[in-house]
N, C-alpha and C positions, 0 to 999 in steps of 0.2 A: 402339598397337603394330600394325604392318602384318601382314597374313596372309602366311605363307610358303607356297611351292609344296609339293606333295606329294612332290617329289623330293629331300627332305633326305637327305643321305648323310654318314655318318661312318665313320672307320676308327680303331680303338683297338688298342693293343698288349695283351699279356697282363696288364699291370699296370693296365689301364683308363685309360691316358693317350691323349688324342687325338693322332693323328699326321696325319690328313687330315680336312677338313670341307668341305662344299659351301657355296657362297654362300648357298643357301637355309637351311642350318642356322644360319649366322651371323645371318641376318636373323631367324630364328625366335627365337633366344635373346637377340638384341640386343647381341652382342659382335662384335668384329672377329676375323678368323682368327688374328691374332697374339696376341690375348688368350685364345683357346681352346686353341691347340696347346700340348701339354705339360701341360695341366690334366687332371684325372681326371674321368670322367663323373659321379662323385659330387659334383663341384663345381657341376654344373648340374642336379642332381636336388633337388626340393623335399625339405627335411630331414624325417626321420621319416615318410616315406611308403612306404618299402620297405626291406627288409633286403637290402642289396646283396650282402654276402658269400654269403648263402644262395641268392639268385637266380643269382649268378655260378657257384656250385658246381653248380647244376642245369643251367645253360647248358653248362658244361664237360662234364658227363656226356652231354648230348644233342647238343651241337654246333650246335644251332639253337634259337631261341626267338622267339616272337611274342607280342604283347600290348599293354598300355597302360602308359605311363610318364608321370610328372608332372615336367616340366622347369621350372626356375626362370629366368624372363626377367631380364635386367639390371635392369629397373625394379621387380622384386619380384613381378610377376604370375606366376601358376602357369599352365602351358601343358600341356594334355593331348594326348599324341600316341599314335598307334598305331605300332608298330614291328615290324620283322622283322630278326633278327640271325643271323649264321652265321659259322663259322670259314672263312676263305679257305685255299687250299693253302699260303700262306706263313705260316700260323699267326696272322695278324692277324684281328681281328673287324670285319666290315663290318656296318653297319646302314643300313636305309632307313626313313624315318618320314614320317608325314603328320599334319598338324594336325587334331585332333578339335575342340578349342575351348579357350578360356580359362576358368579356374576362378576364381571370386570368392573 
């Protein structure tokens, strides 16, 4: 798997479905933009690593969050990223992330 740049960017709606993704994010997870748009961020999160509804509730209360997230690459690898997410004025959620490393 190739290394993605630190400028990975995503935009999701209130239901957690991707509506915009950068080329770097596509490269990071190994899917095309067409394969990602419309899918939920839970579809690209390593299963059983985080309680997404609880984290999302905390995010809604604060309107901002940063931390680490474990993404699932198309080939099955786990990818650790640092992220920063916030609500935009239009109500969509924008995130920027950078690769920390692959997890065996």
